[in-house]
C-alpha positions as CSV (number, residue, x, y, z in Angstrom):
1,M,40.4,-79.5,13.5
2,G,41.7,-77.1,16.2
3,E,40.4,-73.5,16.5
4,K,42.6,-70.7,15.3
5,V,42.6,-67.3,17.0
6,L,42.4,-64.5,14.5
7,Q,43.9,-61.1,15.2
8,L,41.8,-58.0,14.4
9,P,43.5,-55.4,12.2
10,R,45.0,-52.5,14.0
11,R,43.1,-49.2,13.7
12,R,45.3,-46.5,12.3
13,S,45.4,-43.3,14.4
14,L,44.1,-40.2,12.6
15,D,46.8,-37.6,12.1
16,V,44.7,-34.5,12.8
17,L,47.7,-32.2,12.2
18,R,47.7,-33.3,8.6
19,F,44.4,-31.4,8.1
20,A,45.4,-28.2,10.0
21,P,46.1,-25.3,7.7
22,S,49.7,-24.4,7.3
23,G,51.1,-21.2,8.5
24,R,51.3,-19.9,5.0
25,S,47.6,-20.7,4.3
26,F,46.6,-19.0,7.5
27,A,48.5,-15.9,6.6
28,I,47.0,-15.8,3.1
29,G,43.4,-16.2,4.6
30,A,44.0,-13.5,7.1
31,S,45.4,-11.2,4.4
32,I,42.2,-11.7,2.3
33,V,40.0,-10.9,5.3
34,L,42.0,-7.7,6.1
35,L,41.9,-6.7,2.4
36,A,38.1,-7.1,2.2
37,A,37.6,-5.1,5.4
38,G,39.9,-2.4,4.1
39,L,38.0,-2.2,0.8
40,Y,34.6,-2.1,2.7
41,A,35.9,0.7,4.8
42,L,37.2,2.5,1.8
43,A,33.8,2.1,0.0
44,R,31.9,3.5,3.0
45,G,34.1,6.5,3.6
46,T,34.9,7.7,0.1
47,S,33.0,8.8,-3.0
48,M,33.8,5.6,-4.8
49,F,30.1,4.5,-4.6
50,A,28.6,7.9,-3.7
51,V,24.9,8.3,-4.5
52,R,24.5,10.5,-7.6
53,S,21.1,9.4,-8.9
54,I,17.8,8.4,-7.2
55,Q,15.7,6.3,-9.5
56,V,12.0,6.0,-8.6
57,E,9.8,3.3,-10.1
58,G,6.0,2.7,-9.9
59,A,5.2,6.3,-9.1
60,S,3.5,9.1,-11.0
61,P,5.9,11.9,-12.2
62,A,4.6,14.2,-9.4
63,L,5.1,11.5,-6.7
64,A,8.6,10.6,-8.1
65,V,9.6,14.3,-7.6
66,E,8.3,14.2,-4.1
67,V,10.2,11.0,-3.3
68,R,13.5,12.5,-4.7
69,A,13.0,15.6,-2.7
70,E,12.5,13.6,0.5
71,L,15.7,11.7,-0.1
72,R,17.8,14.6,-1.2
73,S,19.8,14.3,2.0
74,F,21.2,11.0,0.8
75,D,22.9,12.6,-2.2
76,G,26.7,12.1,-2.0
77,R,26.5,9.4,0.7
78,S,28.1,6.0,0.0
79,L,25.7,3.4,-1.3
80,V,27.5,0.9,0.9
81,A,26.7,3.0,4.0
82,V,23.1,3.8,3.1
83,N,20.6,2.2,5.6
84,G,17.9,0.7,3.4
85,D,15.4,0.5,6.3
86,A,15.9,4.2,7.1
87,V,15.3,5.1,3.4
88,E,12.1,3.0,3.3
89,Q,10.8,4.6,6.5
90,R,11.3,8.1,5.0
91,V,9.5,7.2,1.7
92,D,6.7,5.3,3.4
93,G,6.1,8.5,5.5
94,L,5.0,10.3,2.4
95,A,1.2,10.6,2.3
96,A,0.8,9.2,-1.2
97,V,3.0,6.1,-0.6
98,R,1.7,2.9,0.8
99,A,5.0,0.9,0.7
100,S,8.4,1.0,-0.8
101,V,11.4,-1.2,-1.5
102,V,15.0,0.1,-1.6
103,D,17.7,-1.4,-3.8
104,R,21.2,-0.3,-4.7
105,S,22.4,-0.2,-8.3
106,F,26.2,0.2,-8.1
107,P,28.1,2.3,-8.6
108,H,26.0,5.4,-8.0
109,T,22.2,4.8,-8.1
110,L,19.7,4.4,-5.3
111,R,16.6,2.7,-6.7
112,I,13.2,3.0,-5.0
113,R,10.2,0.9,-6.0
114,V,7.0,2.5,-4.8
115,L,3.5,1.2,-4.2
116,P,1.3,4.3,-4.2
117,E,-1.8,4.7,-2.0
118,L,-4.9,4.1,-4.0
119,P,-7.4,7.1,-4.0
120,V,-11.0,5.9,-3.7
121,A,-12.9,9.0,-2.7
122,V,-12.9,12.7,-2.1
123,L,-13.4,13.8,1.5
124,R,-15.5,16.9,1.9
125,R,-15.5,19.1,5.1
126,G,-17.4,22.3,4.3
127,P,-15.6,24.0,1.4
128,E,-12.4,21.8,1.7
129,S,-11.5,18.7,-0.2
130,W,-9.0,15.9,0.2
131,L,-8.2,12.7,-1.6
132,V,-8.5,9.6,0.7
133,S,-7.1,6.1,0.1
134,A,-8.7,2.7,0.3
135,R,-7.0,2.4,3.7
136,G,-8.6,5.6,5.0
137,R,-5.4,7.6,4.7
138,V,-5.5,11.2,3.7
139,I,-3.4,11.6,0.6
140,A,-3.6,15.3,-0.4
141,T,-5.8,18.4,-0.6
142,I,-7.4,19.0,-4.0
143,P,-9.3,21.9,-5.5
144,L,-13.1,21.9,-5.3
145,R,-15.1,20.5,-8.2
146,T,-12.3,18.2,-9.4
147,R,-11.9,14.4,-9.5
148,H,-15.5,13.9,-10.6
149,D,-14.6,10.2,-11.2
150,L,-14.5,9.6,-7.4
151,P,-17.4,9.5,-4.9
152,R,-17.7,12.0,-2.1
153,I,-17.6,11.3,1.6
154,W,-19.1,14.1,3.6
155,L,-17.6,14.7,7.1
156,P,-18.7,16.9,10.0
157,T,-17.2,20.3,10.0
158,R,-15.3,19.7,13.2
159,T,-13.6,16.5,11.9
160,E,-9.8,16.7,12.2
161,I,-8.1,15.9,8.9
162,A,-4.3,15.9,8.4
163,K,-2.4,15.0,5.3
164,G,-0.7,11.6,5.7
165,A,-2.8,10.6,8.7
166,F,-5.5,8.0,8.9
167,L,-9.1,9.3,9.3
168,A,-10.0,9.5,13.0
169,N,-13.7,9.8,12.0
170,E,-14.8,6.2,12.1
171,P,-17.8,6.5,9.8
172,G,-15.7,8.3,7.2
173,A,-12.9,5.8,7.5
174,L,-15.3,2.9,7.2
175,A,-16.9,4.4,4.1
176,A,-13.4,4.8,2.5
177,R,-12.3,1.3,3.4
178,S,-15.6,-0.1,2.0
179,L,-14.8,1.5,-1.4
180,A,-11.8,-0.8,-1.8
181,A,-14.2,-3.5,-2.8
182,F,-15.3,-1.5,-5.8
183,V,-11.9,-1.0,-7.3
184,G,-11.7,-2.6,-10.8
185,S,-15.5,-3.4,-10.8
186,G,-16.4,-0.6,-13.2
187,F,-19.0,0.5,-10.7
188,S,-17.1,3.3,-8.9
189,G,-17.8,5.9,-11.6
190,R,-21.6,5.6,-11.0
191,I,-21.3,6.5,-7.3
192,A,-21.9,10.1,-6.2
193,F,-21.4,9.7,-2.5
194,V,-20.8,7.1,0.2
195,R,-22.3,7.2,3.7
196,A,-21.6,5.0,6.7
197,L,-24.1,5.3,9.5
198,D,-24.2,2.9,12.5
199,G,-21.9,0.6,10.6
200,Q,-24.3,0.4,7.6
201,I,-23.0,1.5,4.1
202,T,-25.2,3.4,1.7
203,L,-24.2,4.4,-1.8
204,G,-25.8,7.4,-3.6
205,L,-25.7,7.0,-7.4
206,H,-25.6,9.7,-10.0
207,G,-29.3,9.9,-11.0
208,G,-30.7,9.7,-7.4
209,L,-30.9,6.0,-6.6
210,E,-29.6,4.9,-3.2
211,I,-28.2,1.4,-2.7
212,R,-28.3,0.2,0.9
213,L,-25.5,-2.4,1.3
214,G,-25.9,-2.9,5.1
215,A,-22.8,-4.0,6.9
216,P,-19.6,-4.0,4.8
217,I,-19.5,-7.8,4.3
218,D,-19.9,-9.7,1.1
219,L,-19.4,-6.5,-0.8
220,P,-18.3,-8.1,-4.1
221,L,-21.4,-10.2,-4.1
222,K,-23.6,-7.2,-3.4
223,I,-22.0,-5.2,-6.2
224,A,-22.6,-8.1,-8.6
225,I,-26.3,-8.2,-7.6
226,A,-26.7,-4.4,-8.0
227,R,-25.1,-4.5,-11.5
228,G,-27.5,-7.2,-12.6
229,I,-30.6,-5.4,-11.3
230,L,-29.9,-1.7,-12.1
231,P,-30.4,-2.0,-15.9
232,T,-34.1,-2.9,-15.2
233,F,-34.8,0.3,-13.3
234,A,-35.9,3.6,-14.5
235,L,-34.4,6.7,-12.8
236,P,-36.2,7.9,-9.7
237,R,-37.3,11.1,-11.5
238,A,-38.8,8.9,-14.2
239,G,-40.9,6.9,-11.8
240,G,-38.2,4.3,-10.9
241,P,-37.4,3.3,-7.3
242,D,-35.6,5.6,-4.9
243,Y,-33.6,2.8,-3.2
244,L,-32.4,-0.7,-3.7
245,D,-31.8,-2.6,-0.4
246,I,-29.2,-5.4,-0.7
247,T,-28.6,-5.7,3.0
248,V,-29.6,-9.4,2.6
249,P,-28.2,-10.4,-0.8
250,E,-30.6,-13.3,-1.2
251,R,-33.6,-10.9,-0.9
252,P,-33.0,-7.6,-2.7
253,V,-35.8,-5.1,-2.2
254,A,-36.5,-2.0,-4.2
255,G,-39.0,0.8,-3.4
256,R,-39.8,4.4,-3.1
257,N,-39.4,6.5,0.0
258,P,-42.8,7.7,1.3
259,Q,-43.4,11.4,0.3
260,P,-44.4,13.8,3.1
261,S,-48.1,14.6,3.0
262,G,-49.6,18.0,3.3
């Protein structure tokens, strides 16, 4: 039987013009783009979406008032034109604000969600008092003999302190940052003062006992050990120990400071 030569089917050429938009479709698309651009320009330049309300969430009433006052210059501006990063920068610059998130609620509301700074201690410099945050940031001045729920951090009289700034005094800043570990532990209310000396943290409790924590590492573990041991102690004035040393958590040591003779 002889061989038969087969012909391959011819490949059809692709008519690319068939997929190109028609002039009418192109004109409609261009019109939509121009209309959108016009509406955007209109929204930016008119009072259609002007800011008439600033809503603050996550802040105390006093802080909410402060945030609104800081953003008063945005009243009447178009929500479309408001720069969210610029708003956040203004809010985050407030001493009592740790971070913020800006959102737009059309047609007229600028919404600010605030994460406040967390006060952990009262700074004392002579007769002056300030609240300080867990990050070592100065939040506000406060009257003397207030906020008894917070421990004191005593600073040298020449220490520079400015509202909204971070403490330049490293021992004071270290003491404040160390207190972040006590938040939510139920232990903070027992602390009268905190001292950081040569990188070593010491807590002074109401009642006179000092707890030597050493370097600010493993603080949650050291707190748990202290909470377990303290109920077994009498107060120092009743013959109990003057100090509890948990510098080495595996070997807590309690004792009395030697009394000066003579």
